[in-house]
A tleap script that builds the chain and sets N, CA, C and O, in Angstrom:
source leaprc.protein.ff14SB
mol = sequence {
  NMET GLN TYR VAL TYR ALA ALA LEU LEU LEU
  HIE SER ALA GLY LYS GLN ILE THR GLU LYS
  GLU VAL SER ALA VAL LEU LYS SER ALA GLY
  VAL GLN VAL ASP GLU ALA ARG VAL LYS ALA
  LEU VAL ALA THR LEU GLU GLY VAL ASN ILE
  ASP GLU ALA ILE ALA LYS SER VAL ALA VAL
  ALA PRO SER ALA PRO ALA ALA ALA PRO GLN
  ALA GLU ALA PRO GLY ALA ALA GLN ALA ALA
  LYS LYS GLU GLU LYS LYS GLU GLU GLU GLU
  GLN LYS GLU GLU GLU SER LEU ALA GLY LEU
  GLY ALA LEU PHE CGLY
}
set mol.1.N position { -15.682 -4.511 1.752 }
set mol.1.CA position { -16.379 -4.437 0.408 }
set mol.1.C position { -15.334 -4.968 -0.567 }
set mol.1.O position { -15.704 -5.540 -1.592 }
set mol.2.N position { -14.404 -4.849 -0.365 }
set mol.2.CA position { -13.144 -5.055 -1.385 }
set mol.2.C position { -13.434 -6.546 -1.603 }
set mol.2.O position { -13.548 -7.025 -2.731 }
set mol.3.N position { -13.542 -7.229 -0.517 }
set mol.3.CA position { -13.427 -8.640 -0.675 }
set mol.3.C position { -14.598 -9.292 -1.336 }
set mol.3.O position { -14.444 -10.140 -2.215 }
set mol.4.N position { -15.778 -8.893 -0.909 }
set mol.4.CA position { -16.992 -9.023 -1.968 }
set mol.4.C position { -16.694 -8.535 -3.220 }
set mol.4.O position { -16.862 -9.478 -3.995 }
set mol.5.N position { -16.366 -7.631 -3.780 }
set mol.5.CA position { -16.033 -6.689 -4.937 }
set mol.5.C position { -14.778 -7.986 -5.537 }
set mol.5.O position { -14.866 -8.130 -6.756 }
set mol.6.N position { -14.036 -8.602 -5.086 }
set mol.6.CA position { -13.002 -9.413 -5.446 }
set mol.6.C position { -13.573 -10.578 -6.142 }
set mol.6.O position { -13.273 -10.923 -7.285 }
set mol.7.N position { -14.457 -11.181 -5.332 }
set mol.7.CA position { -15.171 -12.579 -5.323 }
set mol.7.C position { -16.122 -12.098 -6.941 }
set mol.7.O position { -15.914 -12.420 -8.111 }
set mol.8.N position { -16.999 -11.368 -6.415 }
set mol.8.CA position { -17.953 -10.992 -7.645 }
set mol.8.C position { -16.862 -10.519 -9.321 }
set mol.8.O position { -17.153 -10.866 -10.466 }
set mol.9.N position { -15.868 -9.829 -8.975 }
set mol.9.CA position { -14.820 -9.942 -9.979 }
set mol.9.C position { -14.298 -11.497 -10.678 }
set mol.9.O position { -13.891 -11.692 -11.823 }
set mol.10.N position { -14.395 -12.054 -10.049 }
set mol.10.CA position { -13.821 -13.611 -10.011 }
set mol.10.C position { -15.052 -14.474 -10.908 }
set mol.10.O position { -15.140 -15.108 -11.960 }
set mol.11.N position { -15.824 -14.102 -9.891 }
set mol.11.CA position { -17.323 -14.948 -10.364 }
set mol.11.C position { -17.662 -14.253 -12.276 }
set mol.11.O position { -17.674 -15.125 -13.145 }
set mol.12.N position { -17.832 -13.190 -12.602 }
set mol.12.CA position { -17.801 -12.478 -13.734 }
set mol.12.C position { -16.974 -12.710 -14.509 }
set mol.12.O position { -17.304 -12.783 -15.693 }
set mol.13.N position { -15.594 -12.911 -14.124 }
set mol.13.CA position { -14.640 -13.721 -15.356 }
set mol.13.C position { -14.486 -15.299 -15.534 }
set mol.13.O position { -13.685 -15.919 -16.234 }
set mol.14.N position { -15.484 -15.759 -14.698 }
set mol.14.CA position { -15.600 -17.134 -14.952 }
set mol.14.C position { -14.465 -17.913 -14.367 }
set mol.14.O position { -13.946 -18.875 -14.932 }
set mol.15.N position { -14.043 -17.352 -12.978 }
set mol.15.CA position { -12.832 -18.285 -12.323 }
set mol.15.C position { -13.507 -18.591 -11.233 }
set mol.15.O position { -14.582 -18.083 -10.914 }
set mol.16.N position { -12.773 -19.613 -10.487 }
set mol.16.CA position { -13.107 -20.101 -9.200 }
set mol.16.C position { -12.958 -19.388 -8.007 }
set mol.16.O position { -11.907 -18.755 -7.909 }
set mol.17.N position { -13.888 -19.322 -6.906 }
set mol.17.CA position { -13.664 -18.422 -5.943 }
set mol.17.C position { -12.721 -19.282 -4.631 }
set mol.17.O position { -13.187 -20.037 -3.778 }
set mol.18.N position { -11.343 -18.886 -4.816 }
set mol.18.CA position { -10.546 -19.444 -3.887 }
set mol.18.C position { -9.963 -18.633 -3.316 }
set mol.18.O position { -9.676 -17.537 -3.798 }
set mol.19.N position { -9.605 -19.106 -1.906 }
set mol.19.CA position { -8.605 -18.221 -1.440 }
set mol.19.C position { -7.311 -17.480 -1.780 }
set mol.19.O position { -7.030 -16.410 -1.240 }
set mol.20.N position { -6.515 -18.086 -2.707 }
set mol.20.CA position { -5.534 -17.903 -3.509 }
set mol.20.C position { -6.018 -16.686 -4.270 }
set mol.20.O position { -5.550 -15.550 -4.201 }
set mol.21.N position { -7.023 -17.109 -5.002 }
set mol.21.CA position { -7.279 -16.524 -6.210 }
set mol.21.C position { -7.932 -14.572 -5.538 }
set mol.21.O position { -7.648 -13.438 -5.923 }
set mol.22.N position { -8.755 -15.048 -4.553 }
set mol.22.CA position { -9.362 -13.738 -4.046 }
set mol.22.C position { -8.344 -12.983 -3.565 }
set mol.22.O position { -8.345 -11.757 -3.673 }
set mol.23.N position { -7.152 -13.829 -2.850 }
set mol.23.CA position { -5.967 -12.767 -2.290 }
set mol.23.C position { -5.261 -11.980 -3.440 }
set mol.23.O position { -4.936 -10.793 -3.416 }
set mol.24.N position { -5.070 -12.993 -4.577 }
set mol.24.CA position { -4.181 -12.560 -5.769 }
set mol.24.C position { -5.179 -11.102 -6.165 }
set mol.24.O position { -4.561 -10.038 -6.137 }
set mol.25.N position { -6.355 -11.058 -6.446 }
set mol.25.CA position { -7.078 -10.055 -6.662 }
set mol.25.C position { -7.027 -8.734 -5.519 }
set mol.25.O position { -6.881 -7.594 -5.960 }
set mol.26.N position { -7.101 -8.872 -4.659 }
set mol.26.CA position { -6.923 -8.334 -3.499 }
set mol.26.C position { -5.399 -7.653 -3.430 }
set mol.26.O position { -5.365 -6.488 -3.034 }
set mol.27.N position { -4.429 -8.144 -3.704 }
set mol.27.CA position { -3.048 -7.970 -3.735 }
set mol.27.C position { -2.823 -7.118 -5.173 }
set mol.27.O position { -1.869 -6.341 -5.228 }
set mol.28.N position { -3.582 -7.251 -6.162 }
set mol.28.CA position { -2.912 -6.462 -7.684 }
set mol.28.C position { -3.992 -5.221 -7.228 }
set mol.28.O position { -3.794 -4.143 -7.789 }
set mol.29.N position { -4.895 -5.276 -6.449 }
set mol.29.CA position { -5.666 -3.909 -6.275 }
set mol.29.C position { -4.649 -2.886 -5.475 }
set mol.29.O position { -4.623 -1.673 -5.685 }
set mol.30.N position { -3.947 -3.467 -4.672 }
set mol.30.CA position { -2.955 -2.659 -3.650 }
set mol.30.C position { -3.818 -3.093 -2.014 }
set mol.30.O position { -3.470 -2.762 -0.881 }
set mol.31.N position { -4.881 -3.835 -2.394 }
set mol.31.CA position { -5.497 -3.865 -0.816 }
set mol.31.C position { -4.591 -4.944 0.008 }
set mol.31.O position { -4.107 -6.006 -0.382 }
set mol.32.N position { -4.524 -4.258 1.380 }
set mol.32.CA position { -3.512 -5.400 2.362 }
set mol.32.C position { -4.488 -6.716 2.551 }
set mol.32.O position { -5.698 -6.515 2.657 }
set mol.33.N position { -4.173 -7.537 2.578 }
set mol.33.CA position { -4.669 -8.633 2.586 }
set mol.33.C position { -4.799 -9.366 4.031 }
set mol.33.O position { -3.806 -9.811 4.607 }
set mol.34.N position { -6.338 -9.465 4.656 }
set mol.34.CA position { -6.253 -10.056 5.706 }
set mol.34.C position { -6.813 -11.379 5.278 }
set mol.34.O position { -7.713 -11.425 4.439 }
set mol.35.N position { -6.317 -12.440 5.818 }
set mol.35.CA position { -6.273 -14.146 5.254 }
set mol.35.C position { -7.297 -14.493 5.934 }
set mol.35.O position { -7.957 -15.333 5.324 }
set mol.36.N position { -7.882 -14.110 7.310 }
set mol.36.CA position { -8.872 -14.698 7.654 }
set mol.36.C position { -10.083 -13.713 7.446 }
set mol.36.O position { -11.161 -13.858 8.024 }
set mol.37.N position { -9.873 -12.956 6.789 }
set mol.37.CA position { -11.142 -12.562 6.028 }
set mol.37.C position { -11.746 -13.061 4.721 }
set mol.37.O position { -12.927 -13.100 4.375 }
set mol.38.N position { -10.275 -13.553 3.875 }
set mol.38.CA position { -10.594 -14.072 2.867 }
set mol.38.C position { -11.122 -15.577 3.175 }
set mol.38.O position { -12.044 -16.085 2.536 }
set mol.39.N position { -10.524 -16.144 4.086 }
set mol.39.CA position { -10.882 -17.467 4.783 }
set mol.39.C position { -12.444 -17.784 4.463 }
set mol.39.O position { -12.978 -18.625 3.740 }
set mol.40.N position { -13.148 -16.365 5.625 }
set mol.40.CA position { -14.474 -16.660 5.773 }
set mol.40.C position { -15.001 -16.239 4.784 }
set mol.40.O position { -15.847 -17.097 4.536 }
set mol.41.N position { -15.100 -15.145 3.710 }
set mol.41.CA position { -15.538 -14.814 2.665 }
set mol.41.C position { -15.916 -16.408 1.772 }
set mol.41.O position { -17.009 -16.914 1.520 }
set mol.42.N position { -14.658 -16.832 1.492 }
set mol.42.CA position { -14.769 -18.048 0.590 }
set mol.42.C position { -15.541 -19.200 1.201 }
set mol.42.O position { -16.231 -19.881 0.442 }
set mol.43.N position { -15.488 -19.536 2.703 }
set mol.43.CA position { -16.519 -20.600 3.569 }
set mol.43.C position { -17.707 -20.018 3.171 }
set mol.43.O position { -18.574 -20.768 2.723 }
set mol.44.N position { -17.946 -18.693 3.253 }
set mol.44.CA position { -19.335 -18.347 2.979 }
set mol.44.C position { -19.950 -18.426 1.920 }
set mol.44.O position { -21.110 -18.830 2.003 }
set mol.45.N position { -19.466 -18.114 0.715 }
set mol.45.CA position { -19.840 -18.439 -0.834 }
set mol.45.C position { -19.801 -20.109 -1.143 }
set mol.45.O position { -20.593 -20.552 -1.974 }
set mol.46.N position { -18.920 -20.962 -0.497 }
set mol.46.CA position { -19.240 -21.949 -0.532 }
set mol.46.C position { -20.499 -22.743 -0.925 }
set mol.46.O position { -21.121 -23.027 0.099 }
set mol.47.N position { -21.038 -23.157 -1.925 }
set mol.47.CA position { -22.516 -23.911 -2.093 }
set mol.47.C position { -23.545 -23.004 -2.393 }
set mol.47.O position { -24.697 -23.427 -2.493 }
set mol.48.N position { -23.182 -21.330 -2.613 }
set mol.48.CA position { -23.986 -20.455 -3.099 }
set mol.48.C position { -23.983 -20.119 -4.514 }
set mol.48.O position { -22.983 -20.243 -5.220 }
set mol.49.N position { -24.985 -19.739 -4.879 }
set mol.49.CA position { -25.254 -19.850 -6.389 }
set mol.49.C position { -25.434 -18.251 -6.560 }
set mol.49.O position { -26.494 -17.725 -6.221 }
set mol.50.N position { -24.358 -17.488 -7.101 }
set mol.50.CA position { -24.050 -16.257 -7.304 }
set mol.50.C position { -25.184 -15.383 -8.193 }
set mol.50.O position { -25.813 -14.328 -8.108 }
set mol.51.N position { -25.058 -16.285 -8.906 }
set mol.51.CA position { -26.176 -15.562 -9.983 }
set mol.51.C position { -27.385 -15.610 -9.498 }
set mol.51.O position { -28.016 -14.630 -9.894 }
set mol.52.N position { -28.144 -16.447 -8.673 }
set mol.52.CA position { -29.185 -16.788 -8.337 }
set mol.52.C position { -29.430 -15.564 -7.080 }
set mol.52.O position { -30.477 -14.971 -6.821 }
set mol.53.N position { -28.092 -15.430 -6.428 }
set mol.53.CA position { -28.442 -14.342 -5.481 }
set mol.53.C position { -28.393 -12.986 -5.602 }
set mol.53.O position { -28.908 -12.149 -4.859 }
set mol.54.N position { -27.497 -12.760 -6.955 }
set mol.54.CA position { -27.819 -11.287 -7.370 }
set mol.54.C position { -29.235 -11.106 -7.919 }
set mol.54.O position { -30.005 -10.171 -7.698 }
set mol.55.N position { -29.410 -12.113 -8.625 }
set mol.55.CA position { -31.079 -11.825 -8.838 }
set mol.55.C position { -32.161 -11.537 -8.389 }
set mol.55.O position { -33.096 -10.847 -8.797 }
set mol.56.N position { -31.897 -12.345 -7.165 }
set mol.56.CA position { -33.099 -11.720 -5.812 }
set mol.56.C position { -32.398 -10.675 -5.343 }
set mol.56.O position { -33.322 -9.941 -4.992 }
set mol.57.N position { -31.551 -10.181 -5.130 }
set mol.57.CA position { -30.929 -8.757 -4.850 }
set mol.57.C position { -31.623 -7.972 -5.556 }
set mol.57.O position { -32.386 -7.157 -5.035 }
set mol.58.N position { -31.410 -8.136 -7.369 }
set mol.58.CA position { -31.878 -7.167 -7.730 }
set mol.58.C position { -33.637 -6.967 -7.855 }
set mol.58.O position { -34.191 -5.965 -8.308 }
set mol.59.N position { -34.202 -7.987 -7.417 }
set mol.59.CA position { -35.326 -8.454 -7.438 }
set mol.59.C position { -36.217 -7.419 -6.202 }
set mol.59.O position { -37.312 -6.877 -6.352 }
set mol.60.N position { -35.423 -7.393 -5.142 }
set mol.60.CA position { -35.944 -6.862 -4.109 }
set mol.60.C position { -35.332 -5.442 -3.879 }
set mol.60.O position { -35.942 -4.748 -3.066 }
set mol.61.N position { -34.425 -4.998 -4.359 }
set mol.61.CA position { -33.869 -3.505 -4.324 }
set mol.61.C position { -35.067 -2.916 -4.666 }
set mol.61.O position { -35.835 -3.398 -5.498 }
set mol.62.N position { -35.300 -1.666 -3.925 }
set mol.62.CA position { -36.267 -0.783 -3.967 }
set mol.62.C position { -35.893 0.236 -5.195 }
set mol.62.O position { -34.699 0.517 -5.301 }
set mol.63.N position { -36.749 0.777 -6.071 }
set mol.63.CA position { -36.637 1.589 -7.227 }
set mol.63.C position { -36.453 2.747 -7.155 }
set mol.63.O position { -37.319 3.215 -6.416 }
set mol.64.N position { -35.566 3.765 -7.640 }
set mol.64.CA position { -35.339 5.052 -7.547 }
set mol.64.C position { -36.591 5.941 -7.973 }
set mol.64.O position { -37.338 5.659 -8.910 }
set mol.65.N position { -36.685 6.820 -7.320 }
set mol.65.CA position { -37.931 8.056 -7.737 }
set mol.65.C position { -37.659 8.268 -9.161 }
set mol.65.O position { -36.594 7.984 -9.709 }
set mol.66.N position { -38.663 8.774 -9.716 }
set mol.66.CA position { -38.794 8.935 -11.178 }
set mol.66.C position { -37.955 10.289 -11.318 }
set mol.66.O position { -37.205 10.230 -12.292 }
set mol.67.N position { -37.872 11.518 -10.598 }
set mol.67.CA position { -37.433 12.556 -10.544 }
set mol.67.C position { -36.832 12.985 -9.118 }
set mol.67.O position { -37.633 13.118 -8.193 }
set mol.68.N position { -35.738 13.163 -8.937 }
set mol.68.CA position { -35.062 13.760 -7.714 }
set mol.68.C position { -35.304 15.309 -7.587 }
set mol.68.O position { -35.168 16.067 -8.548 }
set mol.69.N position { -35.740 15.794 -6.104 }
set mol.69.CA position { -35.945 16.847 -5.930 }
set mol.69.C position { -34.675 17.696 -6.353 }
set mol.69.O position { -33.554 17.193 -6.275 }
set mol.70.N position { -34.885 19.109 -6.840 }
set mol.70.CA position { -34.017 20.069 -7.360 }
set mol.70.C position { -32.633 20.224 -6.282 }
set mol.70.O position { -31.425 20.008 -6.378 }
set mol.71.N position { -33.664 20.778 -5.111 }
set mol.71.CA position { -32.693 21.458 -4.453 }
set mol.71.C position { -33.029 20.662 -2.851 }
set mol.71.O position { -34.052 20.679 -2.166 }
set mol.72.N position { -31.714 20.003 -2.634 }
set mol.72.CA position { -31.925 18.817 -1.437 }
set mol.72.C position { -31.437 19.513 -0.103 }
set mol.72.O position { -30.524 20.318 -0.281 }
set mol.73.N position { -31.832 19.370 1.081 }
set mol.73.CA position { -30.942 20.014 2.062 }
set mol.73.C position { -29.577 19.182 2.219 }
set mol.73.O position { -29.450 18.087 1.670 }
set mol.74.N position { -28.703 19.682 2.890 }
set mol.74.CA position { -27.307 19.331 3.109 }
set mol.74.C position { -27.473 18.095 3.880 }
set mol.74.O position { -28.149 18.234 4.899 }
set mol.75.N position { -26.942 16.712 3.600 }
set mol.75.CA position { -26.972 16.164 4.604 }
set mol.75.C position { -28.113 15.039 4.355 }
set mol.75.O position { -28.267 14.018 5.024 }
set mol.76.N position { -28.831 15.436 3.309 }
set mol.76.CA position { -30.424 14.721 3.448 }
set mol.76.C position { -30.166 13.289 2.790 }
set mol.76.O position { -30.912 12.371 3.130 }
set mol.77.N position { -29.077 13.035 1.804 }
set mol.77.CA position { -28.630 11.800 1.157 }
set mol.77.C position { -27.973 10.931 2.302 }
set mol.77.O position { -28.130 9.713 2.388 }
set mol.78.N position { -27.272 11.641 3.110 }
set mol.78.CA position { -26.448 10.741 4.107 }
set mol.78.C position { -27.156 9.996 5.071 }
set mol.78.O position { -26.784 8.922 5.543 }
set mol.79.N position { -28.581 10.834 5.447 }
set mol.79.CA position { -29.864 10.718 6.322 }
set mol.79.C position { -30.566 9.284 5.819 }
set mol.79.O position { -30.873 8.300 6.492 }
set mol.80.N position { -30.694 9.516 4.483 }
set mol.80.CA position { -31.451 8.833 3.895 }
set mol.80.C position { -30.853 7.110 3.749 }
set mol.80.O position { -31.391 6.063 4.110 }
set mol.81.N position { -29.587 7.350 3.095 }
set mol.81.CA position { -29.031 6.020 3.488 }
set mol.81.C position { -28.551 5.318 5.032 }
set mol.81.O position { -28.357 4.136 5.318 }
set mol.82.N position { -28.449 6.583 5.893 }
set mol.82.CA position { -28.410 6.066 6.934 }
set mol.82.C position { -29.641 5.087 7.465 }
set mol.82.O position { -29.487 3.960 7.934 }
set mol.83.N position { -30.919 5.796 7.277 }
set mol.83.CA position { -32.198 5.118 7.524 }
set mol.83.C position { -32.583 4.217 6.882 }
set mol.83.O position { -33.568 3.617 7.313 }
set mol.84.N position { -31.898 3.726 5.479 }
set mol.84.CA position { -32.076 2.764 4.771 }
set mol.84.C position { -31.180 1.188 5.416 }
set mol.84.O position { -31.469 -0.008 5.420 }
set mol.85.N position { -29.955 2.041 5.923 }
set mol.85.CA position { -29.170 0.743 6.545 }
set mol.85.C position { -29.683 0.173 7.617 }
set mol.85.O position { -29.536 -1.006 7.941 }
set mol.86.N position { -30.586 1.399 8.456 }
set mol.86.CA position { -31.087 0.635 10.151 }
set mol.86.C position { -32.069 0.015 9.565 }
set mol.86.O position { -32.536 -0.857 10.299 }
set mol.87.N position { -32.734 0.122 8.245 }
set mol.87.CA position { -34.044 -0.797 8.006 }
set mol.87.C position { -33.771 -2.202 7.911 }
set mol.87.O position { -34.229 -3.141 8.561 }
set mol.88.N position { -32.660 -2.155 6.669 }
set mol.88.CA position { -31.965 -3.499 6.143 }
set mol.88.C position { -31.527 -4.408 7.924 }
set mol.88.O position { -31.676 -5.583 8.259 }
set mol.89.N position { -31.042 -3.357 8.595 }
set mol.89.CA position { -30.634 -4.404 9.389 }
set mol.89.C position { -31.650 -4.759 10.742 }
set mol.89.O position { -31.386 -5.598 11.603 }
set mol.90.N position { -32.776 -3.966 10.695 }
set mol.90.CA position { -34.087 -4.358 11.269 }
set mol.90.C position { -34.474 -5.632 10.674 }
set mol.90.O position { -34.613 -6.621 11.393 }
set mol.91.N position { -34.655 -5.681 9.432 }
set mol.91.CA position { -34.812 -6.694 8.568 }
set mol.91.C position { -34.247 -7.819 8.595 }
set mol.91.O position { -34.794 -8.912 8.451 }
set mol.92.N position { -33.094 -7.594 8.788 }
set mol.92.CA position { -32.095 -9.185 8.981 }
set mol.92.C position { -32.487 -9.641 10.607 }
set mol.92.O position { -32.963 -10.729 10.931 }
set mol.93.N position { -32.245 -8.823 11.268 }
set mol.93.CA position { -32.772 -9.139 12.450 }
set mol.93.C position { -34.082 -9.778 12.880 }
set mol.93.O position { -34.201 -10.267 14.003 }
set mol.94.N position { -35.257 -9.773 11.809 }
set mol.94.CA position { -36.394 -10.183 12.215 }
set mol.94.C position { -36.125 -11.575 11.334 }
set mol.94.O position { -36.715 -12.604 11.664 }
set mol.95.N position { -35.210 -11.565 10.200 }
set mol.95.CA position { -35.220 -12.890 9.677 }
set mol.95.C position { -34.581 -13.950 10.468 }
set mol.95.O position { -34.993 -15.104 10.594 }
set mol.96.N position { -33.442 -13.389 11.030 }
set mol.96.CA position { -32.800 -14.526 12.329 }
set mol.96.C position { -33.865 -14.717 13.026 }
set mol.96.O position { -34.219 -15.831 13.413 }
set mol.97.N position { -34.441 -13.714 13.240 }
set mol.97.CA position { -35.322 -14.357 14.848 }
set mol.97.C position { -36.510 -15.249 14.180 }
set mol.97.O position { -36.959 -16.157 14.879 }
set mol.98.N position { -36.992 -15.077 13.022 }
set mol.98.CA position { -37.621 -16.178 12.413 }
set mol.98.C position { -37.421 -17.356 12.458 }
set mol.98.O position { -38.353 -18.125 12.693 }
set mol.99.N position { -35.951 -17.871 12.209 }
set mol.99.CA position { -35.009 -18.850 12.041 }
set mol.99.C position { -35.090 -19.320 13.490 }
set mol.99.O position { -34.912 -20.498 13.799 }
set mol.100.N position { -35.315 -18.536 14.200 }
set mol.100.CA position { -34.902 -19.154 15.692 }
set mol.100.C position { -36.082 -20.058 16.120 }
set mol.100.O position { -36.088 -21.190 16.605 }
set mol.101.N position { -37.173 -19.127 15.757 }
set mol.101.CA position { -38.673 -19.945 16.085 }
set mol.101.C position { -38.852 -21.005 15.698 }
set mol.101.O position { -39.509 -21.756 16.418 }
set mol.102.N position { -38.335 -21.503 14.390 }
set mol.102.CA position { -38.677 -22.728 13.924 }
set mol.102.C position { -37.564 -24.249 15.028 }
set mol.102.O position { -37.734 -25.468 15.071 }
set mol.103.N position { -36.575 -23.389 15.686 }
set mol.103.CA position { -36.257 -24.266 16.673 }
set mol.103.C position { -37.246 -24.606 17.465 }
set mol.103.O position { -37.302 -25.798 17.768 }
set mol.104.N position { -38.067 -23.874 17.897 }
set mol.104.CA position { -39.056 -24.535 18.985 }
set mol.104.C position { -40.219 -24.560 18.817 }
set mol.104.O position { -40.951 -24.470 19.802 }
set mol.105.N position { -40.708 -24.677 17.656 }
set mol.105.CA position { -41.788 -24.995 16.747 }
set mol.105.C position { -42.645 -24.508 16.937 }
set mol.105.O position { -43.634 -24.699 16.229 }
savepdb mol mol.pdb
quit
């Protein structure tokens, strides 16, 4: 996540998201930099409109409940996070399979 945060920080500062810049942000935060991950991140973000991606992610994010229950069972928050992560992974898998279907027409 630190790599993505570094890219978002550079973007919000109006800076170019380059390998050199991402590495500099990470090093200044005391993170040991993995150059392969930096290179992959920069390549992945090439041509991506970050503002548009953020707007879409906010538009699709589930809304928080109006009032949280007063007494929650221990670990309930962790279980909810795991369930949400599992649902996201299933959705990503479905999307990638839908893309494969286009290949076979």
